[in-house]
N, C-alpha and C positions, 0 to 999 in steps of 0.2 A: 504494499498500499503505499502511496505516494507521502512524503511527509509536507504536510500542508502548515501555512503560516498565517494567521489573522492578522490582519491588517489593522494596527494600533499605532497611536502616536509615539511607542517607544520604537517601534521597526522602523522608525523614519528618522533619520539623521538630518540635522541642519546646523552642525556647531561649524562647518567650513564655509567657504564661498557657495556650494553646490550643495543642494538637497538630495541625499541619496537615500533609495529607498533601500532597505537592509535585507528585507524578505524576499525583495528580487536575487540580491545576491546570494542568500541561501538556497533560492531556489535553483538558480543557476551551478551551484556546487552538487546538490542532490542530482540535477538533471544530467551534469557531465561526471557523477560519480567519485568525485573527490571531497577531502576535508577542506574546511579554511585555513589549515596550516598548510596543506598543499597548494593553495591559491595563492596565498601570502607569497609563498616561495616562488610560483610562478610569475607574479608580477613585481617581484624585488621590492616586496615590504618585509620589514621585520614581522613573525607572526606575533608578538605580544602589541605591536604599534596595531594591526591588524585586528585584532581581537579588541582592542579598544574602538576601533572604529565601530566594528559591529557590536559592541555594546552602548553605542551612542555618545561615547566619551570624547571621539574626536571626529575629524573628516577626511575625506579626502581630496587631494589637491586635484586640478583639474586633469594633470598627466598624469595623475594615478587612475583616475576615473578612465581616463583614454585607453590605458591600459587594460584595464579590466575590462572592460567594453570589447577591445578589440582581442583578448584573450578566448572570450566567449563568443565572438562574433556577433556582436549584437552594438547597436548605437551607444552613444552615452545618454541618451533620451530615453533609453530601456530604463536604467538604472534610476533614473530622475522622476517617472512617472508614478504618481502614487498609485495605491490598490494593488491587489495580489495579479498573478501572472494569469492571464487566459490562454489556457494551455491548448484550448480548439484553436486557436488564433496562431500560436507559436509552434506548433507541432503539425507537420503535414500527414493527413493519413496515409499517402506512399511509402513512409517509413516505418511501418507497421508489420509485424510478424502475420503470418495465418491466423493465429489466436486473438488478433487485435491487440497485441501487447508491442511496447516500444522495446526494440531491442537490445542489449546490451552493446554500447558502442566505445570505441577510445576516443580520446578527446578531438585527434583531428578529422576523424569520421563525424562526430557531433558538429565541429565547425562545418565541414564540408555540406552536410547537411541542412545545418540554418542558413547557410550561404544560398542553396537551392530553393528552399522554403522562400 
């Protein structure tokens, strides 16, 4: 079962110049099968600093936000948009298994799928 985040003010960080929807970051991590620490290392942010961002205690610079968006193959506005992710709009039905399940894919294949969607 998918990990679902409720959109609440505590999941929305506005400590930096750019408001960031933290639930969308967690959703992307889950969608890519990675942890927050793995993501932090991939986008060159110290895991402890990234945890402060995810706790709403710090924000991301625009360059960090751009790296995050590029890593997941999304635009920066995806992470600034309020509300939960609408999976029906995000995932194309062409990338489902015969039993209508989303297959387990590597980060590179997920990025390719996103660019095709």
